[in-house]
Each structure stands twice: as C-alpha cells, then as structure tokens.
C-alpha positions, 0 to 999 in steps of 0.5 A, a space after each residue: 201258647 209259647 212254652 217258657 224258655 230256656 226249656 226248648 231253646 237256648 243261646 248258641 254255644 260251642 257245645 250246641 254247635 258241635 252237638 247239632 252240627 251248626 256252622 260257626 257263623 250261624 246266629 240265633 237260638 238253637 231249638 233243644 227240644 220239641 214236643 212231638 205233639 206240639 204245634 211247633 212240631 206240626 209246623 216242622 220245627 225240629 231239634 237242632 234248628 236255629 231260630 234267627 228271627 222272631 217277628 222280623 227281629 234278630 235273636 241272640 238270646 232266649 230273652 230276645 225270643 221271650 220279649 218278642 212273644 210277650 210283645 205279640 201277646 200284648 198286641 193280641 197276636 196268637 202266633 210268632 213269625 219265625 225265621 228258622 234255618 
C-alpha cells in the first residue's frame, strides 16, 4: 500500500535541492522519508531520490503521484512503476 503524501515525498524546492544535492534542472518529487522496513526500501528507494514518473506519467506535484496511485488502485493494480533518479 502506498502511504499518504506528502509524508514521504514532496515537490522539489530550493531547500530540498540543497539538502539532497539535487541538480537545478531535475524535475519530479523528492523522497523525504523511507521506512527501512517498507517494500519501498526493499526495492531500493532512498531518501533524496527523485521520482520523475509514475506509470509513465511525468510528476511535478505530490498530487500527481496521489492521482497515479488512485488510478492504479481503481484498475486493480497493486503497484506503481516508478522512474527514479
């Protein structure tokens, strides 16, 4: 199950770019927290990663990711395909 946002991801900001050393031209959401015992951590998602796409749809806000998660759930899928940098 995908945890609610923005608990674990947020829109890129100057502060998050500086904190996680993310390039100015990067687009997407920054992962701000990963539970070490979660499936996300098991799959390699780490704090400071940038999620660029979910299910091949570009992300620019946490609402975009929430919408993709809802869409996946509505269609009976149990996971999201994420493009992470």
